[in-house]
BAZA-112419 format. One record per residue (C-alpha): x, y, z. Coordinates in steps of 0.02 Angstrom, whole numbers, padded with zeros to 5 digits. Each point is the difference from the previous one (the first is absolute). Last residue first. Layout:
<pts>
X_Y_Z
...
</pts>
This chain:
<pts>
-01208_00394_00216
00164_-00088_00021
00097_00004_-00166
00103_-00129_-00090
00159_00051_-00084
00030_00010_-00189
00152_-00105_-00040
00025_00078_-00174
-00029_-00107_-00154
00155_-00006_-00111
-00015_00006_-00191
00158_-00065_-00080
00162_00104_00000
00090_00006_-00167
00187_00032_-00030
00026_00100_-00162
00162_00009_-00096
00063_00162_-00083
00093_-00013_-00165
00187_-00021_-00002
00166_00037_00082
-00045_00163_00091
00149_00104_00070
-00059_00136_00118
-00159_-00095_00048
00102_-00159_00021
00032_-00160_-00092
-00170_-00060_-00058
-00129_00127_00054
-00142_-00062_00111
-00186_00037_-00001
-00106_-00062_00144
-00173_-00064_-00019
-00173_00011_00080
-00139_-00075_00103
-00112_00064_00138
-00132_-00049_00127
-00150_00051_00102
00015_00193_00016
-00148_00073_00091
-00080_00162_-00057
00017_00121_00145
00015_00158_-00100
00188_00001_00037
00013_-00167_-00100
00040_-00145_00119
00183_-00037_00037
00159_-00074_-00069
00165_-00008_00084
00186_-00031_-00034
00134_-00131_00033
00162_-00033_-00097
00098_-00158_-00041
00151_-00029_-00113
00096_-00158_-00041
00122_-00061_-00130
00134_00133_00027
00162_-00083_-00066
-00093_-00097_-00131
-00098_00155_-00041
-00155_00106_00054
00030_00182_00018
-00120_00110_00103
-00069_00165_-00051
-00046_00076_00168
-00125_00138_00061
-00119_-00121_00075
-00010_-00094_-00166
00065_00061_-00172
-00093_00125_-00105
-00190_00008_00026
-00168_-00062_-00066
-00166_-00023_00092
-00151_-00052_-00103
-00176_-00004_00079
-00125_-00140_-00031
-00189_-00001_00039
-00079_-00156_00055
-00109_00087_00135
00111_-00069_00138
00160_00070_-00077
00130_-00074_-00112
00175_00073_-00011
00108_-00014_-00156
00178_00034_00041
00143_00046_-00118
00183_00010_00055
00150_00082_-00079
00183_-00009_-00045
00068_-00153_00094
00179_-00048_-00051
00055_-00153_-00091
00167_-00093_00016
00110_-00127_-00090
-00128_-00019_-00133
-00088_-00153_-00072
-00126_-00016_00139
-00031_-00179_-00042
00181_-00042_00028
-00001_00088_00168
-00140_-00113_00069
-00068_00036_00173
00033_00184_00018
-00113_00058_00142
-00111_00154_00012
-00101_00015_00157
-00148_00121_00026
-00085_00024_00165
-00170_00075_00019
-00069_00092_00151
-00182_00029_00009
-00104_00147_00061
-00196_-00006_00015
-00052_00177_00037
-00049_00106_00149
00070_-00122_00129
00173_00078_-00024
00144_-00129_-00004
00053_-00126_00130
-00113_-00142_-00057
00082_00012_-00177
-00073_-00145_-00104
00129_-00109_-00080
00066_-00029_-00179
00129_-00103_-00088
00073_00022_-00177
00125_-00118_-00081
00094_00039_-00163
00115_-00140_-00062
00128_00053_-00126
00057_-00120_-00142
-00081_00107_-00138
-00166_-00022_00083
-00049_-00097_00158
-00160_00045_00087
-00061_00023_00177
-00156_00046_00097
-00052_00009_00182
-00164_00036_00084
-00031_-00188_00039
00154_-00114_-00006
00182_00025_-00027
00137_00132_00034
-00062_00032_00180
00008_00170_00077
00079_00008_00171
00171_-00039_-00074
00105_-00099_00126
00167_00078_00051
00151_-00119_00003
00100_00107_-00123
-00148_-00002_-00120
-00132_-00138_00019
-00143_-00007_-00124
-00162_-00068_00061
-00093_-00134_-00096
00146_-00118_00008
-00104_-00157_00035
00075_-00008_00177
-00051_00174_00035
-00176_-00024_-00067
-00019_-00152_00110
00058_00094_00148
-00133_00133_-00031
-00135_-00131_-00024
00051_-00080_00167
-00006_00165_00088
-00171_00058_-00071
-00091_-00163_00028
00064_-00013_00177
-00034_00185_00033
-00184_-00007_-00061
-00031_00086_-00164
00099_00134_-00088
-00138_00132_-00010
00056_00167_-00070
-00100_00149_00071
-00089_00159_-00042
-00076_00071_00162
00024_00178_-00071
00044_00081_00168
00149_-00116_00035
00054_-00126_-00133
-00013_-00174_00058
00136_-00130_-00041
-00069_-00162_00051
00039_-00174_00072
-00167_-00077_00051
-00047_-00035_00181
-00175_00072_-00024
-00026_00054_-00182
-00143_-00077_-00093
-00085_-00108_00132
00013_00139_00129
-00049_00147_-00106
-00180_00024_00056
00060_-00029_00176
00095_00164_00000
00188_-00024_00012
00132_-00060_00116
00159_-00106_-00020
00033_00048_-00181
00180_-00056_-00034
00130_00123_-00060
00130_00035_-00133
00082_00172_-00004
00048_00147_-00105
00006_00168_00085
00178_00038_-00061
00177_00003_00078
-00016_-00129_00143
-00095_-00126_-00114
-00109_-00115_00098
-00060_-00181_00012
-00104_-00071_00143
-00127_00140_00020
-00161_-00064_00086
-00141_00104_-00074
-00159_00046_00095
-00137_00064_-00113
-00142_00117_00034
00100_00153_-00044
00178_-00059_-00022
00061_-00047_00176
00179_-00059_00015
00055_-00158_00085
00185_-00027_00031
00126_-00138_-00014
00171_00046_00054
00024_-00130_00137
-00057_-00136_-00120
00139_00046_-00121
-00043_00097_-00151
00027_-00056_-00183
00086_00132_-00102
-00085_00082_-00146
00128_00100_-00096
-00039_00166_-00082
00117_00123_-00082
-00059_00164_-00072
00120_00077_-00131
-00130_00010_-00137
-00049_-00185_00036
00102_-00131_00092
-00071_-00165_00045
00020_-00130_00139
-00070_-00171_00047
-00094_-00100_00129
00152_-00060_00091
00069_00178_00012
00178_00019_-00045
00035_00183_00013
-00032_-00004_00192
00133_-00139_00021
00148_00122_00011
-00084_00095_00144
-00031_-00146_00115
-00179_-00037_00027
00014_-00193_-00011
-00139_-00068_-00105
-00159_-00083_00069
-00007_-00125_00140
00047_-00152_-00106
-00079_-00171_00040
-00120_00059_00138
-00027_00161_-00090
-00072_-00101_-00146
-00100_-00102_00123
-00103_00158_00051
-00034_00042_-00181
-00054_-00180_-00039
-00109_00006_00155
-00102_00146_-00056
-00138_-00093_-00102
-00015_-00130_00138
-00058_00142_00121
00083_00050_00163
-00031_00187_-00030
00148_00120_-00026
00083_00122_00111
00014_-00089_00160
00007_-00167_-00100
00172_00047_-00044
00048_-00041_00182
-00056_-00179_-00035
00153_-00031_-00107
00110_-00004_00145
00137_00139_00017
00161_-00087_00031
00075_-00026_00176
-00083_-00169_00031
00067_-00078_-00160
-00120_-00137_-00063
-00120_00079_-00127
00124_00103_-00097
-00020_00189_-00037
00094_-00030_-00164
00172_00068_-00036
00004_00163_-00100
00008_-00004_-00191
00127_00133_-00062
00132_-00131_-00039
-00124_-00078_-00128
-00038_00167_-00076
00185_00035_-00019
00027_-00170_-00078
-00115_00044_-00145
00000_-00121_-00147
00080_-00160_00059
-00031_-00003_00188
-00157_00100_-00028
-00081_-00142_-00104
00042_-00134_00131
-00060_00109_00138
-00162_00041_-00085
-00032_-00182_-00041
00027_-00048_00184
-00107_00146_00050
-00147_-00062_-00100
00018_-00178_00065
00011_00060_00178
-00149_00111_-00033
-00117_-00144_-00056
00057_-00124_00131
-00006_00122_00138
-00173_00064_-00051
-00067_-00180_00001
00071_-00029_00173
-00062_00166_00075
-00158_-00070_00080
00080_-00046_00165
00136_00118_00039
00040_-00036_00185
-00051_-00183_00006
00083_-00034_-00172
00160_00086_00047
00019_-00096_00164
-00042_-00165_-00083
00126_00041_-00144
00136_00042_00124
-00032_-00160_00099
00002_-00109_-00159
00160_00080_-00051
</pts>
């Protein structure tokens, strides 16, 4: 063991702090996945290793990224698990989450070191390390940018929208990854049939309330893959029966929704409609859970939407056979995750 460590230290001097940090994060991730998402755990590929002569050494990654302390956590992550296996049945279980919206399915899979690629977006070079094979969604690291942006963006994990240069900054890779694992362990991402929800159920740009025994949770995200003409956001709504006694009925059925959207000039616009995404879901002891995803965007005039609140109206029993007066499930005001912009 002393010989192995001496060999490793000589070859990868400067990576010891990164190894400690990332090994701890992966240990927590593996323990969490073992209980909550075994498929994601099985999808993780073996690490590059630092002893085996036939494995790809970590230094090969430096051909596409700079040898900077800021990037070493990213390199060490591949040392511990070299991305996710690219087998067909793992593609729906991306490590960095999934969503389904209007029939579009997106799952962000972690790429192996051999699949890393750099794309040029204007004056920026982005190293893509997570990718959805069905959509244009990705996670990347800025490995090249104009000097004026070095202190702000270089080596940061970003989602940059082409043409508009709107972006979501997630910080340095080590910070991003450890925070993400913390969120998973804390239960801030729902897991359905081993698939991790990309949109968190807790934290900034989310809102929840419990009324009549039903918990309503709304999560939001900026759509990097949508048109750069307007700001477009996805929002995910989850209804969960948490107290059947407080509900007081064997079932309730959604009748209508009411949204109050706030714009940058402090004006409000009402949006009402029957059901959600063409459906009128039933919530009951036998069907205690329902989730849907939709979108919200700027006003066609270009006026920027900054947040929204609202309520859902449910009929006790069913729409065809109501058992009492309607109940209202409120949604508190949610501030949208407005992206930063490069000027």
